[in-house]
Steps between C-alpha positions, in 0.01 A plus 500: 500500500354580158180668436200260492154555352197287559205563265170329519146575366192377673144537374217533749206555266397535132460878528690796630827677420853392567660635816866462614704454813858621483749445774869600525678376816869552578695242706833603643711460802515773764880512444454489123743360242360143496450271200144446647405862442247545214155603390192287460208613277166331483207576266155335487208589276138408557151596410250647743177692459603764752829593675449709805729624775356236730674233306855632552573247774440208266733657237773567754473140632531362140802712421688437822431122523671457164798731547550349858507148349773594252711672769469214745581240240816687409605554852445128586701394199777742611505351848528149353788604271691666783498195730797270448291193466224664303265424787433164342279380788260801511209530263419812299196566721719496805739748342217728400394509868849628590487753223173640622647582828777714333301736277317816608264674250401860470248654254647817356223609277167373363221656304191420286513688168204421294521139392848447645622435848859592571714374782854591609647321790836382643618178660793536738727226623786538749824334378611419867168323563540302179848398589375378844218316329739329261704384798193366669381328198849331451496388864152349469595326177812356666294369791250333267791349308642361822153368605459328162841338531424383856166366389665305211763360737235396739304318232812319376574408857157357543534293181831369617344402834223317321745319279718399806181370675420287202855362495493426873165330452638279222810427698291386792303279261810348354650446846190317609507278204870444559441390843226272398734335245777464772259320735408245234692180500608334161210245518236773565645709230484211248131430594416863464649510157305185401171667613565804297595294203176290533281810532661655193429188300139500603466862411665444154272199432182690581430347839459829663310373811782248572756771471304719729482228762882470506572863499258560787668235709832666433366835601370353821859398582627843387724347243615719208186708538574740213533221247201298638278817494590586139433155372188435697374836377562376141305185571205701646523727183469195268197393699353838450495559877635845450432642847708222665774540240506886566543437866795265450679747260441788743657295785793408269547875419522578869764234549711620209397858404785515241394206296291592184331169474223519773408855378460377145303194597282701732425741219382212286254403781365861528433499123295189534282645790436825308764721667688599188613834625650349811666235276676767311670625818625147576627442150683830514657417837626173363653697201663741740663209687612323177533749212497230226218282643340411158197311640409813707515710181281243312239468763482867582454577132227242470330666802518841343378357162219269614378641824573864498489605134822694534647405163806719491618382831446151384704571186788637712510179713479278196781694327711432812399135474614482143826663597559232773362211298596575142441131397167463673215491242248568764665833589435611137147370509428712815660811352311452182174485701582826674589650161163392367315654792670833429404484139868454387391210262804482282730456794255249650524298181875504504507364855242231410721391213800476735294287733361275228789266463476368859121560552362406163263261672367759742148597357495827693809624326333453166177647627674813637694549168165462317342776711782744407464407141127561517548837641747585225232388240719221382196272497633204287809466722277530812274218372814279455617568859157437648477177305835387644374587853182288428700207361694490824194550727149468348297552814546878547199701395704820481721358228198447270337826590808707397564296196131552401560868533803482271304295245222754510750789450647320194153445357460126565148507627428120523843420668432772751145362578655147544756636754229672704286181498812321650569782745133490625497118516787534743367800680125541443475790750740718306295820421772652273513187277119515476506868397758443227334180368166676496661775280651240260162325474330826426757569228417162354131578503384284783334773707313267727804316617677837540207611711523198726875545554451869587214420733709246688804740511270768649388259764869436587546877541657584161369850412605456146264219449206720606635779275509282189163351597344840514646587159363181352152563648496861386615401144 
């Protein structure tokens, strides 16, 4: 063991002289000749107004606590190195506890000489005791390793039991369905198929109540329950009866816990009733059951984006969606929206361009692209995109609001005012539009009209309106 020195200065007050603590401690085996033998030195300086003999206990404690730590750390390290496995399952603190039991300390000499406290001591360790300790540590380490392996095997066995239980459950379900099919005669089977076909036609045509009636009668007869529950749940969903739909999808999941469809559909119900976090769990379960379930990635991404504000997770799902549906323009539209929310406007624009060929008549695509262009200060291009959105749908106040903002940034005051007039005609209770229109009116010199807009905005709870009004009044 090489010599080690620890030096530290601590100041206790603004006045007084420096004083020192010097310690020299030898560590060696009683039998001698070990690589652990060595000398530890410790020095500490501090200030104090007075250093009397009564303080020697504190100096001794300061010296010994530091050299003890050095010796114990080294001995614990030695024990770890000497065990064949490196005592991988024992912590440093546990090895220090072992080391403490092996060392005896004896103070050989100490004195207080003026401003300096001297200490000479020795730490003694018996090689035979250390050897026994190493054997004990190794034995403990082996036992811990065996315990960890047994625990891992038990956990794996439990997982296998759970998996087999699920398989048995599914086998029973399939057996029941098979027996039911065997009991049906050709005529009954044909009639059943006709009923399912009719219910599906009603569902597709939008006659959801008619479809529910047929599926309910089939369920009362215990005919193809899984299929009837999934489609009846879909009919309830379209009628916005989400609780009933959720119950049907839950029952379907119990009948076939390995089908991703009921979990996916149940998740969509949970989103509609405000249980977005629970919905994420079901979407994730459906993906676990079917790795490339693109609809689940799509809808989970929308839930992250729209309801939970977790834009990076939404982007991850939409990236997977693009990978699975490389020719689906809506996938690029969704990924572009996530990019926009993350402030990655250039990438968002690229995705919107990719989506444009198939979605050129979607006003929201042009609107979202315009928002990115606005944030990038490309006002002229933003105005063009907002205008395309308005051409496709002229009854959305938000389109006029944002185009008016782009006009204002570009310096087209009258055009901006006209857009805010249209926005407020569609949504007269929009406080933000009132605030901005008031500012534009003020810039045009119409202070009374500006004042009216800001007063109304303040009544609607827009603090900016009150702020501008106060400025106008104080001016």
